[in-house]
N, C-alpha and C positions, 0 to 999 in steps of 0.2 A: 504494500500500500504506500502510495506517495503521501507524505505528511503535508498537511496544510500549515501555512504560516498564519497563526491566529490573528496577528496584527493586521493582516490584509483582509480579514473576514468582516463583512458588513454587520453580521450578527454580533460580533465582538464589539465593534465600534458603537453600535446602537445600545448594547448592554452597558458599556462603559458610560455612555451619556446618562443612562438611567441611574447608575450608581451616583454620579455627580448630582443629579436632580434629587435623589433620595437624601443625600447628606444635606442638601440645601433646604428642602421643605420640612425636614424633621427638626430643624433647629428651633422652630416655633412651637413645637409640642411641649406640653407641660413637663416640668421637671420629674414628676412621678412616673412618667413614661420612659425616662432615659434608659432604664435597664430592662424594659419590657418591650413595648411596641416599637420604640425607636431602634432598639437593639435588633429585634426581629426583622424589621424592614431593611436595615443596613446590611445585616448578615445575608438575607436573601438576595438583595441587590448585588452584593459582592460575589455571591455564589454563581450568579448567571454567567458573567464573562470569565470567571475563574475556572469553571468547569469546561467551558468552551476551550479555553487555553490548554487546560490539562489534557483534554481529549485529543488535541492535535499532536500530543507527544506519543500517543499509543500506536502500536505497530499494526493493529488490525482495524478494519472498519467496524467490526462488532464492538470492540472496546471504545472506539471513538463515539459510536452511536450511543453507547451506555452513558457516557459523559454528557452528550448532548441531551439525552433524556433527563438526566439529573438537572441540567441547566433549565430545561423546559419546566420541570417540576418546581424549581425555585421561582420561576416566573409566575406560575399559577399561585404559589404560596404568597408571593409578594402582592399579587392582585387581591387576594383575600384580605391581607393585612391593610391594603389601601382602602378596601371597603369598610373595614373596622375603623380606620382613622376617619373616614368620612362620616360614618354613623356616630362617632363620638364628637363630631364637629371640630376636628383638629385641622381640617382643610375645607376650603370652600367648594361649592358644587362645581364651579368653573374649573378649579384646579383638579378636582376629582376626575372630571371627564377628560381633561387634557392628559393626565397620567394614565387613566384607564385605556385611552386610545393608544398611548405609547407602548404600554406593556402588552396589549393585545397584538400590536404590530410585531413586537419582538417574538411573541409566542408563535405567530404565523410564520415568521421568518425562520425560526428554529425548526418548526415542524416541516416546513418546505425543504430546509437544508437536509434534515434527516431523510425525508422521502427521496431527495436527490442522490443520497449516498447509497440507498438500497438498490436503485435501478442499475 
């Protein structure tokens, strides 16, 4: 298997942008969320591009696909936490829809990339 350079993958770049955005918008969360929801959101966000990068180091498509699936799972977990943040009124409706759209685009991109590997 020819290895991918994760720094050249659009899914990695979009995921890195989500990480930056996550660190930015969680700064306004209440202090009591620092070690709970903020921590969960940032860990999930960081997990998305990290698993994409780690997957590129694997020597088989099967192993690469596994890391992409973990990355996709983190994106869905992040989306759930975003919904919680919105329900708790930590973010505005406008910000919620902006971020919801971003993460869903990332999910589609990762899924499409996985499908492309299988063919």
